[in-house]
C-alpha positions as protocol buffer text, in pm:
chain_id: "A"
residue {
  index: 1
  type: UNK
  ca { x: 9340 y: 8941 z: 7472 }
}
residue {
  index: 2
  type: UNK
  ca { x: 9633 y: 9110 z: 7637 }
}
residue {
  index: 3
  type: UNK
  ca { x: 9739 y: 9032 z: 7972 }
}
residue {
  index: 4
  type: UNK
  ca { x: 9981 y: 9328 z: 8130 }
}
residue {
  index: 5
  type: UNK
  ca { x: 10150 y: 9177 z: 8431 }
}
residue {
  index: 6
  type: UNK
  ca { x: 10118 y: 9377 z: 8803 }
}
residue {
  index: 7
  type: UNK
  ca { x: 10491 y: 9508 z: 8746 }
}
residue {
  index: 8
  type: UNK
  ca { x: 10389 y: 9644 z: 8435 }
}
residue {
  index: 9
  type: UNK
  ca { x: 10699 y: 9500 z: 8277 }
}
residue {
  index: 10
  type: UNK
  ca { x: 10551 y: 9255 z: 8063 }
}
residue {
  index: 11
  type: UNK
  ca { x: 10260 y: 9263 z: 7820 }
}
residue {
  index: 12
  type: UNK
  ca { x: 10138 y: 8888 z: 7706 }
}
residue {
  index: 13
  type: UNK
  ca { x: 9918 y: 8779 z: 7417 }
}
residue {
  index: 14
  type: UNK
  ca { x: 9663 y: 8534 z: 7581 }
}
residue {
  index: 15
  type: UNK
  ca { x: 9583 y: 8336 z: 7248 }
}
residue {
  index: 16
  type: UNK
  ca { x: 9954 y: 8194 z: 7319 }
}
residue {
  index: 17
  type: UNK
  ca { x: 9975 y: 8068 z: 7651 }
}
residue {
  index: 18
  type: UNK
  ca { x: 9947 y: 7732 z: 7689 }
}
residue {
  index: 19
  type: UNK
  ca { x: 9884 y: 7815 z: 8083 }
}
residue {
  index: 20
  type: UNK
  ca { x: 9827 y: 8049 z: 8362 }
}
residue {
  index: 21
  type: UNK
  ca { x: 9880 y: 7873 z: 8686 }
}
residue {
  index: 22
  type: UNK
  ca { x: 9950 y: 7986 z: 9061 }
}
residue {
  index: 23
  type: UNK
  ca { x: 10201 y: 7835 z: 9293 }
}
residue {
  index: 24
  type: UNK
  ca { x: 10326 y: 7922 z: 9624 }
}
residue {
  index: 25
  type: UNK
  ca { x: 10649 y: 8084 z: 9689 }
}
residue {
  index: 26
  type: UNK
  ca { x: 10748 y: 8133 z: 10076 }
}
residue {
  index: 27
  type: UNK
  ca { x: 10445 y: 8349 z: 10251 }
}
residue {
  index: 28
  type: UNK
  ca { x: 10322 y: 8463 z: 9875 }
}
residue {
  index: 29
  type: UNK
  ca { x: 10102 y: 8337 z: 9618 }
}
residue {
  index: 30
  type: UNK
  ca { x: 10258 y: 8363 z: 9249 }
}
residue {
  index: 31
  type: UNK
  ca { x: 9982 y: 8349 z: 8918 }
}
residue {
  index: 32
  type: UNK
  ca { x: 10224 y: 8284 z: 8644 }
}
residue {
  index: 33
  type: UNK
  ca { x: 10198 y: 8215 z: 8264 }
}
residue {
  index: 34
  type: UNK
  ca { x: 10377 y: 7900 z: 8055 }
}
residue {
  index: 35
  type: UNK
  ca { x: 10427 y: 7983 z: 7669 }
}
residue {
  index: 36
  type: UNK
  ca { x: 10647 y: 7697 z: 7530 }
}
residue {
  index: 37
  type: UNK
  ca { x: 10944 y: 7612 z: 7754 }
}
residue {
  index: 38
  type: UNK
  ca { x: 10896 y: 8019 z: 7898 }
}
residue {
  index: 39
  type: UNK
  ca { x: 10767 y: 8092 z: 8224 }
}
residue {
  index: 40
  type: UNK
  ca { x: 10655 y: 8420 z: 8344 }
}
residue {
  index: 41
  type: UNK
  ca { x: 10512 y: 8617 z: 8632 }
}
residue {
  index: 42
  type: UNK
  ca { x: 10219 y: 8804 z: 8612 }
}
residue {
  index: 43
  type: UNK
  ca { x: 10136 y: 8870 z: 8974 }
}
residue {
  index: 44
  type: UNK
  ca { x: 10213 y: 8817 z: 9367 }
}
residue {
  index: 45
  type: UNK
  ca { x: 9910 y: 8756 z: 9579 }
}
residue {
  index: 46
  type: UNK
  ca { x: 9937 y: 8742 z: 10012 }
}
residue {
  index: 47
  type: UNK
  ca { x: 9619 y: 8453 z: 9975 }
}
residue {
  index: 48
  type: UNK
  ca { x: 9570 y: 8155 z: 9768 }
}
residue {
  index: 49
  type: UNK
  ca { x: 9202 y: 8269 z: 9782 }
}
residue {
  index: 50
  type: UNK
  ca { x: 9316 y: 8642 z: 9596 }
}
residue {
  index: 51
  type: UNK
  ca { x: 9513 y: 8433 z: 9349 }
}
residue {
  index: 52
  type: UNK
  ca { x: 9155 y: 8256 z: 9246 }
}
residue {
  index: 53
  type: UNK
  ca { x: 8955 y: 8562 z: 9243 }
}
residue {
  index: 54
  type: UNK
  ca { x: 9220 y: 8688 z: 9005 }
}
residue {
  index: 55
  type: UNK
  ca { x: 9203 y: 8375 z: 8780 }
}
residue {
  index: 56
  type: UNK
  ca { x: 8860 y: 8456 z: 8819 }
}
residue {
  index: 57
  type: UNK
  ca { x: 8853 y: 8814 z: 8700 }
}
residue {
  index: 58
  type: UNK
  ca { x: 9101 y: 8692 z: 8393 }
}
residue {
  index: 59
  type: UNK
  ca { x: 8838 y: 8439 z: 8282 }
}
residue {
  index: 60
  type: UNK
  ca { x: 8528 y: 8697 z: 8293 }
}
residue {
  index: 61
  type: UNK
  ca { x: 8745 y: 8934 z: 8104 }
}
residue {
  index: 62
  type: UNK
  ca { x: 8842 y: 8692 z: 7836 }
}
residue {
  index: 63
  type: UNK
  ca { x: 8477 y: 8551 z: 7786 }
}
residue {
  index: 64
  type: UNK
  ca { x: 8348 y: 8947 z: 7828 }
}
residue {
  index: 65
  type: UNK
  ca { x: 8592 y: 8998 z: 7521 }
}
residue {
  index: 66
  type: UNK
  ca { x: 8776 y: 9265 z: 7650 }
}
residue {
  index: 67
  type: UNK
  ca { x: 9095 y: 9326 z: 7453 }
}
residue {
  index: 68
  type: UNK
  ca { x: 9327 y: 9379 z: 7745 }
}
residue {
  index: 69
  type: UNK
  ca { x: 9375 y: 9274 z: 8127 }
}
residue {
  index: 70
  type: UNK
  ca { x: 9584 y: 9502 z: 8387 }
}
residue {
  index: 71
  type: UNK
  ca { x: 9688 y: 9235 z: 8678 }
}
residue {
  index: 72
  type: UNK
  ca { x: 9561 y: 9380 z: 8977 }
}
residue {
  index: 73
  type: UNK
  ca { x: 9797 y: 9486 z: 9279 }
}
residue {
  index: 74
  type: UNK
  ca { x: 9745 y: 9247 z: 9600 }
}
residue {
  index: 75
  type: UNK
  ca { x: 9556 y: 9512 z: 9777 }
}
residue {
  index: 76
  type: UNK
  ca { x: 9307 y: 9578 z: 9485 }
}
residue {
  index: 77
  type: UNK
  ca { x: 9178 y: 9232 z: 9506 }
}
residue {
  index: 78
  type: UNK
  ca { x: 8870 y: 9166 z: 9720 }
}
residue {
  index: 79
  type: UNK
  ca { x: 8756 y: 8847 z: 9863 }
}
């Protein structure tokens, strides 16, 4: 599955990633990926609950066999 970053500047192959994780950055919550030594910001959200919802959405897309996933804007995530 391919994952397109929120800013649309990065396209990642999910199969090559070691991890997708969340981290607090000031007032924001970031979803990042880790591939070897390389880290990439996939999206930025206003709450921890929104980052968890997006991780759930990525998992659901993968389990359901989707070939791509576009990281949603913060305003598009409903919790």
